C-alpha positions in Angstrom: 6.9 61.0 81.5 7.5 57.6 83.0 8.1 57.4 86.7 9.5 55.0 89.3 9.5 54.8 93.0 13.1 54.4 94.4 13.3 52.3 97.6 16.5 51.9 99.5 18.0 51.9 103.0 19.5 55.0 104.5 22.9 53.5 103.9 22.2 53.5 100.1 20.7 57.0 100.0 23.6 58.6 98.0 23.6 55.7 95.6 19.8 56.0 95.1 20.1 59.7 94.6 22.8 59.2 91.9 20.5 56.6 90.2 17.6 59.1 90.4 19.7 61.8 88.7 20.6 59.4 85.9 17.0 58.4 85.5 16.1 62.0 85.2 18.6 62.4 82.3 16.7 59.5 80.6 13.3 61.3 81.0 12.2 59.2 84.0 10.9 60.9 87.1 12.2 59.1 90.3 10.4 59.5 93.6 12.7 59.0 96.5 10.9 59.0 99.9 14.0 60.0 101.8 14.2 63.2 99.7 10.7 63.8 98.5 8.6 63.3 101.7 10.3 66.2 103.5 8.5 66.9 106.7 5.3 65.1 105.6 3.1 64.4 108.5 1.6 61.3 107.0 4.6 59.6 105.5 2.9 56.2 105.0 0.1 57.9 103.0 2.6 59.9 100.9 4.6 56.7 100.2 1.5 54.8 99.3 0.3 57.5 96.9 3.7 57.8 95.3 4.0 54.1 94.7 0.4 54.0 93.4 1.2 56.8 90.9 4.6 55.3 89.8 4.9 53.2 86.6 7.4 50.9 88.4 9.1 50.2 91.7 12.9 50.0 92.0 14.6 48.4 95.0 18.2 49.7 95.3 20.4 47.2 97.2 24.0 48.2 97.8 24.4 45.3 100.2 21.8 42.7 101.1 22.0 43.3 104.8 21.1 47.0 104.4 17.4 46.2 104.0 17.0 45.0 107.6 16.8 48.5 109.1 14.8 50.5 106.5 11.4 51.2 105.1 12.3 49.2 102.0 10.4 46.1 103.0 7.3 48.1 103.8 7.6 49.9 100.5 8.2 46.6 98.6 5.1 45.1 100.2 3.0 48.1 99.2 4.3 47.8 95.6 3.5 44.1 95.5 0.0 44.8 96.9 -0.6 47.4 94.2 0.6 45.1 91.5 3.5 47.3 90.4 6.3 46.0 88.2 9.4 45.6 90.4 13.1 45.5 89.7 15.8 45.0 92.3 19.1 46.7 91.5 21.8 44.7 93.3 25.4 45.9 93.6 27.6 43.7 91.5 29.6 43.0 94.6 26.8 40.7 95.8 24.7 37.8 94.3 21.0 37.2 94.4 21.6 34.2 96.7 22.7 36.6 99.4 19.3 38.3 99.5 16.8 37.6 102.3 14.5 34.8 101.5 11.5 37.0 101.2 13.1 38.7 98.2 13.6 35.5 96.2 11.8 35.6 93.0 12.3 39.3 92.4 13.8 40.2 89.0 17.3 41.3 89.8 19.7 43.5 87.7 23.3 43.6 88.9 25.1 47.0 88.6 28.3 48.7 89.5 27.7 51.3 92.2 30.4 53.5 90.6 28.3 53.7 87.5 24.8 54.8 88.3 24.0 55.3 84.7 24.2 51.5 84.2 21.6 51.1 86.9 19.4 53.8 85.3 19.6 52.1 81.9 18.7 48.7 83.5 15.5 50.3 85.0 14.5 51.7 81.6 15.4 48.6 79.6 14.1 45.9 82.1 11.4 47.6 84.0 9.8 50.4 82.1 10.0 48.8 78.7 7.8 46.0 80.0 5.3 48.4 81.6 
């Protein structure tokens, strides 16, 4: 079974959970640290292990400014360091030019937050098909 690490801000937790459910329907296991770390004592170690084991890394961005107060940049850096394929899912209400400068160059797939299944299909088609 293919697997991805879902990274997002707390503000996008419901959106990421919906995408995770849709990925599951497509046979893709989605690790979401906000749901799957529970009360882990060593959160950074759990996150690093989950990213290492994942086939790909998905950065869920409901709004570009939501990344400033989250673990997302740490997780993204870890994914880059581990050489994981990365896909940024960006709400269709925004454009890639709005993203922070340190995210330029990431592959971006726009999606409608009301349709998590579209985002899940983008992950399978654009991220996992290449892995």
